[in-house]
C-alpha positions as CSV (number, residue, x, y, z in Angstrom):
1,M,136.5,62.3,82.5
2,G,139.2,64.8,81.8
3,P,141.9,65.9,84.2
4,V,141.8,64.4,87.7
5,A,143.6,66.0,90.6
6,V,144.6,64.5,93.9
7,I,143.7,66.9,96.7
8,A,146.5,68.0,99.0
9,V,145.9,67.7,102.7
10,S,147.7,69.2,105.6
11,E,149.5,67.2,108.3
12,A,146.6,67.8,110.7
13,E,144.1,66.5,108.1
14,A,146.2,63.5,107.4
15,R,146.5,62.7,111.1
16,F,142.7,63.0,111.5
17,D,142.2,60.7,108.5
18,R,144.5,58.1,110.0
19,R,142.7,58.2,113.3
20,R,139.3,58.1,111.6
21,R,140.2,55.0,109.6
22,A,141.6,53.4,112.7
23,V,138.4,54.0,114.6
24,G,136.4,52.6,111.7
25,R,138.4,49.4,111.6
26,V,137.5,48.7,115.2
27,A,134.0,50.2,115.2
28,G,132.8,48.5,112.0
29,P,133.2,44.9,113.3
30,L,132.0,45.9,116.8
31,V,128.8,47.4,115.4
32,L,128.2,44.2,113.3
33,V,128.7,41.8,116.2
34,G,126.9,44.0,118.7
35,L,123.7,44.3,116.6
36,L,123.7,40.6,115.7
37,A,123.8,39.9,119.4
38,L,121.2,42.5,120.3
39,P,117.6,41.0,120.5
40,M,115.3,42.5,117.9
41,P,112.1,40.5,118.2
42,S,110.2,42.9,116.0
43,L,112.4,42.0,113.0
44,S,112.6,38.8,111.0
45,P,115.9,37.0,111.3
46,A,116.9,38.2,107.8
47,A,116.0,41.8,108.6
48,H,117.9,41.6,111.9
49,S,121.1,40.3,110.2
50,L,120.8,42.9,107.5
51,A,120.4,45.7,110.0
52,A,123.8,44.7,111.4
53,V,125.4,44.6,108.0
54,V,124.0,47.9,106.9
55,A,125.1,49.6,110.1
56,M,128.6,48.2,109.7
57,T,128.8,49.2,106.1
58,A,127.7,52.7,107.0
59,V,130.5,52.9,109.6
60,L,133.0,51.7,107.0
61,W,131.8,54.3,104.4
62,V,131.8,57.2,106.8
63,T,135.2,56.4,108.3
64,E,136.8,55.1,105.1
65,A,138.3,52.3,107.2
66,I,138.7,50.4,104.0
67,P,138.3,51.7,100.4
68,L,134.6,52.6,99.8
69,A,134.3,50.2,96.8
70,A,135.7,47.4,99.0
71,A,133.1,48.2,101.7
72,A,130.4,48.2,99.0
73,L,131.4,44.7,97.9
74,L,131.8,43.4,101.5
75,G,128.3,44.4,102.6
76,P,126.2,42.3,100.1
77,C,128.7,39.4,100.5
78,L,128.3,39.4,104.3
79,A,124.5,39.5,103.8
80,V,124.8,36.3,101.8
81,M,127.0,34.6,104.5
82,L,124.5,35.5,107.2
83,G,121.6,34.0,105.2
84,V,119.8,37.3,104.3
85,A,119.6,36.3,100.6
86,D,121.3,34.0,98.2
87,A,124.2,35.3,96.1
88,K,122.2,35.7,92.9
89,V,119.7,38.0,94.6
90,A,122.3,39.9,96.8
91,L,124.7,40.6,93.9
92,A,122.1,41.1,91.2
93,A,122.1,44.9,91.9
94,F,125.6,45.2,90.5
95,G,123.8,44.7,87.1
96,H,121.2,47.3,87.9
97,P,120.3,49.4,84.7
98,L,121.5,52.5,86.5
99,I,125.0,51.0,86.7
100,F,125.0,50.8,82.9
101,L,123.6,54.3,82.6
102,F,126.5,55.3,84.8
103,I,129.0,53.5,82.7
104,G,127.5,54.7,79.4
105,G,127.3,58.2,80.6
106,F,131.0,58.2,81.6
107,M,131.9,56.8,78.2
108,L,129.9,59.5,76.4
109,A,131.6,62.1,78.6
110,G,135.0,60.5,77.8
111,G,134.2,60.8,74.1
112,L,133.4,64.5,74.5
113,S,136.7,64.9,76.4
114,R,138.7,62.9,73.9
115,Q,137.5,65.1,71.0
116,G,138.3,68.3,73.0
117,F,134.7,69.5,73.3
118,D,134.9,69.7,77.1
119,R,137.8,72.2,76.9
120,R,136.1,74.2,74.2
121,A,132.9,74.4,76.2
122,A,134.8,75.4,79.3
123,L,136.7,78.1,77.4
124,W,133.5,79.4,75.8
125,L,131.7,79.5,79.2
126,V,134.5,81.3,81.0
127,S,134.9,83.9,78.2
128,R,131.3,85.1,78.5
129,R,130.9,88.6,79.7
130,F,128.7,87.7,82.7
131,V,131.5,85.5,84.1
132,A,134.1,88.3,83.7
133,G,137.0,86.2,85.0
134,S,135.2,85.4,88.3
135,P,135.7,81.8,89.4
136,T,132.6,82.1,91.6
137,R,130.4,83.2,88.7
138,A,131.9,80.3,86.7
139,M,130.8,77.9,89.4
140,W,127.3,79.3,89.3
141,A,127.2,79.1,85.5
142,V,128.2,75.4,85.4
143,A,125.6,74.5,88.1
144,S,122.9,76.4,86.3
145,I,123.5,74.5,83.1
146,G,123.5,71.2,85.0
147,F,120.2,72.2,86.7
148,A,118.6,73.1,83.3
149,F,119.7,69.9,81.6
150,S,118.7,67.7,84.4
151,M,115.1,68.8,84.2
152,W,114.8,66.7,81.0
153,I,117.9,64.4,80.9
154,S,119.1,61.9,83.4
155,N,120.8,63.5,86.4
156,T,123.6,61.0,86.0
157,A,124.1,61.6,82.3
158,T,124.1,65.3,82.8
159,T,126.7,65.2,85.5
160,A,128.8,62.8,83.5
161,M,128.7,65.3,80.6
162,L,129.5,68.4,82.7
163,I,132.1,67.1,85.1
164,P,134.8,67.4,82.4
165,V,133.6,70.9,81.7
166,A,134.0,71.8,85.4
167,L,137.4,70.2,85.5
168,G,138.4,72.0,82.4
169,L,137.5,75.3,83.9
170,Y,139.5,74.4,87.0
171,E,142.6,73.5,84.9
172,T,142.3,76.8,82.9
173,M,142.0,78.8,86.1
174,R,144.9,76.9,87.7
175,R,147.2,77.7,84.7
176,V,146.3,81.4,84.7
177,A,146.2,82.1,88.5
178,P,149.3,83.0,90.5
179,D,151.7,80.1,90.9
180,D,152.2,80.4,94.7
181,P,151.3,77.1,96.6
182,E,148.7,78.6,98.9
183,T,146.7,80.0,96.1
184,Q,146.9,76.8,94.1
185,R,145.8,74.7,97.1
186,K,142.8,76.9,97.7
187,L,142.0,76.9,94.0
188,E,142.1,73.1,94.0
189,R,139.6,73.0,96.8
190,F,137.4,75.4,94.9
191,G,137.6,73.2,91.8
192,G,136.4,70.2,93.9
193,G,133.6,72.3,95.3
194,M,132.6,73.3,91.8
195,C,132.2,69.6,90.8
196,L,130.2,68.8,94.0
197,T,128.0,71.8,93.5
198,L,127.3,70.7,89.9
199,A,126.3,67.3,91.2
200,Y,123.9,68.8,93.7
201,A,122.4,71.2,91.1
202,C,121.8,68.2,88.8
203,S,119.9,66.4,91.5
204,M,117.8,69.4,92.2
205,G,117.0,69.9,88.5
206,G,115.7,66.4,88.4
207,T,112.9,67.3,90.9
208,A,111.5,70.0,88.7
209,T,109.7,67.8,86.1
210,P,107.8,64.5,86.3
211,I,110.4,62.9,84.0
212,G,113.4,64.5,85.7
213,T,114.1,61.5,88.0
214,A,112.5,58.1,88.6
215,P,110.9,58.8,92.0
216,N,108.8,61.6,90.4
217,V,107.3,59.0,88.0
218,I,106.7,56.6,90.8
219,A,104.9,59.2,92.8
220,V,102.6,60.2,89.9
221,G,101.8,56.6,89.2
222,M,101.1,55.6,92.9
223,L,99.0,58.6,93.6
224,E,96.8,57.8,90.6
225,E,96.6,54.1,91.3
226,Q,96.2,54.1,95.1
227,A,94.5,57.4,95.8
228,G,92.8,58.3,92.5
229,I,94.8,61.6,92.4
230,A,96.0,62.7,89.0
231,I,99.1,65.0,88.8
232,D,99.7,66.2,85.3
233,F,102.9,67.6,83.8
234,T,102.0,71.2,84.4
235,S,100.8,70.6,88.0
236,W,104.1,68.9,88.9
237,M,106.2,71.7,87.4
238,S,104.2,74.4,89.2
239,I,105.6,73.2,92.5
240,G,108.7,71.3,91.2
241,V,110.3,74.3,89.4
242,P,110.0,76.9,92.2
243,S,111.1,74.5,95.0
244,A,114.1,73.2,92.9
245,L,115.1,76.8,92.1
246,L,114.9,77.9,95.7
247,M,117.0,74.9,96.9
248,T,119.5,75.4,94.2
249,V,120.1,79.0,95.0
250,L,120.4,78.2,98.7
251,L,122.9,75.4,98.0
252,L,124.9,77.7,95.7
253,L,125.1,80.3,98.5
254,V,126.3,77.7,101.0
255,A,128.8,76.2,98.5
256,T,130.2,79.7,97.8
257,R,131.0,80.1,101.5
258,T,132.3,76.6,101.9
259,F,134.5,76.6,98.8
260,P,135.6,80.3,98.4
261,S,137.7,81.1,95.5
262,P,141.1,82.5,96.5
263,L,140.7,85.2,93.9
264,R,137.7,87.4,93.3
265,R,138.8,87.7,89.7
266,V,141.5,85.9,87.8
267,E,143.3,88.7,86.0
268,G,143.7,88.1,82.4
269,L,141.5,85.0,82.5
270,T,139.0,86.3,79.9
271,V,141.8,87.4,77.5
272,E,143.6,84.2,78.0
273,V,140.6,81.9,77.4
274,E,139.6,83.9,74.3
275,R,143.1,83.4,73.0
276,Q,143.0,79.7,73.7
277,L,139.5,79.4,72.2
278,A,140.7,81.2,69.0
279,Q,143.7,78.9,68.9
280,M,141.5,75.8,68.9
281,G,139.9,77.1,65.7
282,P,136.5,76.0,64.4
283,M,134.9,72.8,65.7
284,S,136.5,69.7,64.3
285,A,134.7,66.9,62.5
286,G,135.2,64.7,65.6
287,E,133.6,67.3,67.9
288,R,130.6,67.7,65.6
289,R,130.1,64.0,65.2
290,M,130.5,63.5,69.0
291,L,127.8,66.1,69.7
292,L,125.6,64.4,67.1
293,M,126.0,61.0,68.8
294,F,125.4,62.6,72.2
295,G,122.3,64.3,70.8
296,L,120.9,61.0,69.5
297,T,121.5,59.4,72.9
298,V,119.6,62.2,74.6
299,M,116.8,61.7,72.1
300,G,116.7,58.1,73.1
301,W,116.5,59.0,76.7
302,L,113.6,61.5,76.1
303,L,111.7,59.5,73.5
304,P,109.8,57.1,75.9
305,A,108.5,60.0,78.0
306,A,107.7,62.2,74.9
307,L,105.7,59.4,73.3
308,K,103.9,58.7,76.5
309,L,102.9,62.4,76.9
310,T,101.9,62.9,73.3
311,L,100.3,59.6,72.3
312,G,99.2,58.3,75.7
313,P,100.6,55.5,77.9
314,G,98.5,52.9,76.1
315,D,99.7,53.7,72.6
316,P,101.7,50.8,71.0
317,W,104.7,53.1,70.2
318,A,104.7,54.4,73.8
319,V,104.6,50.9,75.2
320,W,107.4,49.8,72.9
321,A,109.6,52.7,73.8
322,K,109.1,52.2,77.5
323,A,110.0,48.5,77.2
324,S,112.8,48.8,74.6
325,L,114.6,52.1,75.5
326,P,115.5,52.0,79.2
327,E,118.1,54.7,80.0
328,G,120.9,52.3,80.8
329,V,120.5,50.4,77.5
330,V,120.3,53.7,75.5
331,A,123.5,54.9,77.2
332,I,125.4,51.7,76.5
333,V,124.3,51.6,72.8
334,G,125.2,55.3,72.4
335,A,128.6,54.7,74.0
336,C,129.4,51.6,71.9
337,L,128.5,53.4,68.7
338,L,131.4,55.8,69.5
339,F,133.8,52.9,68.7
340,L,132.4,52.7,65.2
341,V,132.1,56.3,64.1
342,P,135.3,57.8,62.7
343,D,136.4,61.2,64.0
344,G,137.8,62.5,60.7
345,R,141.5,61.8,61.6
346,R,143.9,59.0,60.8
347,D,146.5,57.4,63.0
348,A,150.2,56.9,62.2
349,D,149.3,53.7,60.1
350,G,146.8,55.6,58.1
351,E,143.8,53.9,59.7
352,R,140.8,55.9,60.5
353,S,140.6,57.0,64.2
354,R,137.3,56.6,66.1
355,L,135.4,58.9,68.4
356,M,136.3,56.6,71.3
357,T,139.0,54.1,72.0
358,W,139.0,51.3,74.6
359,E,142.1,52.8,76.2
360,T,140.0,55.9,76.9
361,A,137.1,53.9,78.1
362,Q,139.2,52.0,80.6
363,N,139.9,55.3,82.5
364,I,136.4,55.1,84.0
365,D,136.5,55.0,87.8
366,W,135.5,51.4,88.2
367,G,135.7,51.7,92.0
368,T,132.9,54.2,91.9
369,V,130.9,51.8,89.8
370,L,131.3,49.1,92.5
371,L,130.4,51.6,95.2
372,L,127.1,52.3,93.5
373,G,126.4,48.6,93.0
374,G,126.9,48.0,96.7
375,G,124.6,50.8,97.6
376,F,121.9,49.5,95.3
377,A,122.4,45.9,96.6
378,L,122.0,46.9,100.3
379,G,119.1,49.2,99.4
380,K,117.2,46.4,97.6
381,L,117.8,43.9,100.4
382,T,116.7,46.6,103.0
383,F,113.3,46.7,101.3
384,E,112.9,43.0,100.4
385,T,113.6,41.9,104.0
386,G,111.1,44.4,105.4
387,L,113.8,46.3,107.3
388,A,112.9,49.6,105.6
389,E,109.2,49.2,106.3
390,A,110.0,48.3,110.0
391,I,112.1,51.4,110.3
392,G,109.5,53.5,108.6
393,R,106.6,52.3,110.8
394,G,108.8,52.5,113.9
395,V,109.7,56.1,113.2
396,L,106.1,57.1,112.4
397,S,105.0,55.2,115.5
398,W,107.6,57.1,117.5
399,A,106.3,60.3,116.1
400,G,103.0,59.5,117.8
401,P,100.4,62.2,117.5
402,L,102.4,63.9,114.8
403,A,101.5,61.2,112.4
404,E,97.8,61.6,113.2
405,H,97.7,65.0,111.5
406,P,98.5,65.7,107.9
407,A,101.3,68.2,108.8
408,G,102.7,65.8,111.3
409,L,102.8,62.9,108.8
410,L,104.4,65.1,106.2
411,A,107.1,66.4,108.6
412,A,107.9,62.9,110.1
413,S,107.9,61.0,106.8
414,S,109.9,63.6,104.8
415,L,112.6,63.6,107.6
416,L,112.7,59.8,107.5
417,V,113.1,59.6,103.7
418,L,115.6,62.4,103.8
419,L,117.8,60.3,106.1
420,L,117.1,56.9,104.3
421,T,118.0,58.2,100.9
422,E,121.5,59.1,102.1
423,L,122.3,55.4,102.2
424,T,119.9,53.8,99.8
425,S,118.6,54.3,96.3
426,N,116.1,57.2,96.0
427,T,114.1,55.0,93.6
428,A,113.9,52.1,96.1
429,T,113.2,54.5,99.0
430,T,110.3,56.1,97.2
431,S,108.9,52.7,96.0
432,M,108.8,51.4,99.5
433,M,107.8,54.4,101.6
434,L,105.1,55.9,99.4
435,P,102.7,53.0,99.8
436,V,103.2,53.1,103.5
437,I,102.6,56.9,103.6
438,I,99.6,56.9,101.3
439,G,98.1,54.0,103.3
440,I,98.6,55.8,106.6
441,A,97.1,59.0,105.2
442,Q,94.0,57.2,103.8
443,A,93.5,55.2,107.0
444,S,93.6,58.6,108.9
445,G,91.1,60.1,106.5
446,F,93.1,62.9,104.9
447,D,94.5,63.7,101.5
448,P,97.8,61.9,101.0
449,R,98.9,64.2,98.1
450,D,100.9,66.8,100.0
451,A,102.9,64.2,102.1
452,A,103.5,61.9,99.1
453,I,104.9,64.7,96.8
454,T,107.0,66.2,99.6
455,V,108.5,62.7,100.4
456,T,109.2,62.2,96.7
457,L,111.1,65.5,96.6
458,A,112.9,64.5,99.8
459,A,114.2,61.3,98.1
460,S,116.4,63.5,95.9
461,Y,117.8,65.7,98.7
462,A,120.8,63.4,99.3
463,F,123.9,65.5,99.9
464,M,126.1,63.7,102.5
465,L,127.7,60.6,100.9
466,P,129.1,59.5,97.6
467,V,126.8,56.5,97.6
468,S,123.7,58.6,98.1
469,T,123.3,59.4,94.3
470,P,125.3,58.7,91.1
471,P,126.0,62.5,90.7
472,N,127.5,62.5,94.2
473,A,129.6,59.5,93.3
474,M,130.9,61.2,90.1
475,A,131.9,64.3,92.0
476,Y,133.7,62.2,94.6
477,G,135.3,60.2,91.8
478,T,137.3,63.3,90.7
479,R,139.3,62.7,93.9
480,M,139.2,66.4,94.6
481,I,136.5,66.1,97.4
482,R,137.4,64.9,100.9
483,L,134.7,62.7,102.4
484,D,134.6,64.6,105.7
485,T,134.1,67.8,103.8
486,M,131.2,66.3,101.8
487,V,129.6,65.0,105.0
488,R,129.8,68.3,106.8
489,L,128.4,70.2,103.8
490,G,125.8,67.6,103.3
491,L,124.6,67.9,106.9
492,R,124.1,71.6,106.5
493,L,122.3,71.2,103.2
494,D,120.1,68.4,104.6
495,A,119.0,70.8,107.4
496,I,118.3,73.6,104.8
497,G,116.6,71.1,102.5
498,Y,114.3,69.9,105.3
499,A,113.2,73.5,105.9
500,V,112.5,73.9,102.2
501,L,110.5,70.7,102.1
502,L,108.3,71.7,105.0
503,L,107.8,75.1,103.3
504,V,106.8,73.3,100.0
505,G,104.6,70.7,101.7
506,L,102.8,72.9,104.2
507,V,102.5,76.1,102.2
508,G,103.5,75.7,98.5
509,L,101.4,72.6,97.6
510,P,98.1,73.7,99.2
511,L,98.6,77.2,97.6
512,L,99.6,76.1,94.1
513,L,97.6,72.8,93.8
514,G,94.6,73.8,95.9
């Protein structure tokens, strides 16, 4: 993934962290035991037990009472011990295809970094005239590239590719900036903010097109199957692109204030990076081959959607591509081919060097992989036990008259999904909540389209926790982001995002889609 820094903390911050962890070690078990003892007659025994496990896991994640990966492993295992599901079911999510997309994406990013392309891209980007040595403009530039790529490529893969670029930019700025400790500390915080902003921008880019992220595809399919409403590519983009752009600009403005650069302009940065770029010389054979392999992998990611759009979903080639080229499989195949392709160099023994080595591959943050697996596992069990549906119906029932009006249903359901997706897979959240929302809308006699699309967008507005999305986890995996910082920023962005969602659902959708 490129250079990784360990963020420095003040004594006050360290003291707060110690107290937070101490509270979590007590509160986590108390929450588990308390909820298990609390009567919940409306829930099945499995859902009741799982509610206690999920609440305890959330406490452990937020307080970091134990390592996040350990808490992610503990949750599903406790679910097995409490009879929620057997081990094969509870732990199956650790083999979820998205886990392998995550691993493959990291390996591809590692290959780009090993060949030096991340440094070249970072230098090229920072040397552009519009950046003009400004760290803040560099942050906006990286986020914009992530947004554009994520419209068509997996958010996870895009983030994995660009995180090394963001870290390369940070390292270049750190070397050129003044060497006093305060400036370097603030610049390190800014570097972490640049990685986090990139992750958020990638998530927003995924909402812009029907193929940008899995929930979009689910929504299009369910609306057609359950409500007879067809949403074509152009129709989705007519609302997806403006809403994604608006939210991205707002989050960039908030991030700029949250992670201010200590310097308005790094003097000599443009000259220095141009010198370093020239020193690198032309692209090496390894870089060109690495880009080719990455391009082939991207083509594999896009091919199923492209064949479906051009040939139709029933065409044999489209059916084959959908079944045979899932994103995770394509990512792993692309990553494994890196171990075969030579990079044009030879080692000390005269043997051809390859684009990737296993030593490099082992640098993946496996703790983050386990963190994602635990999130997927708890999310899956939440829906399979009926806990998510019970929560959904309970909240909508609590909303009362609000859910009896289209605007009320939209407001209540989008808020619910916005909160659920912070702790569970956005794909699983959408799969479970859309049938409920569409059913309530049809039973009430009004068009379910606006609420369904708004809820689908809400499923990608997850900003608070590393486990919320793979891009969030990757940004946190740089170890340059404090969890409490992420939670505070995420709360603000959730509030802003909810306002944007209401604007989209109540004004944008009726105006643009009629």
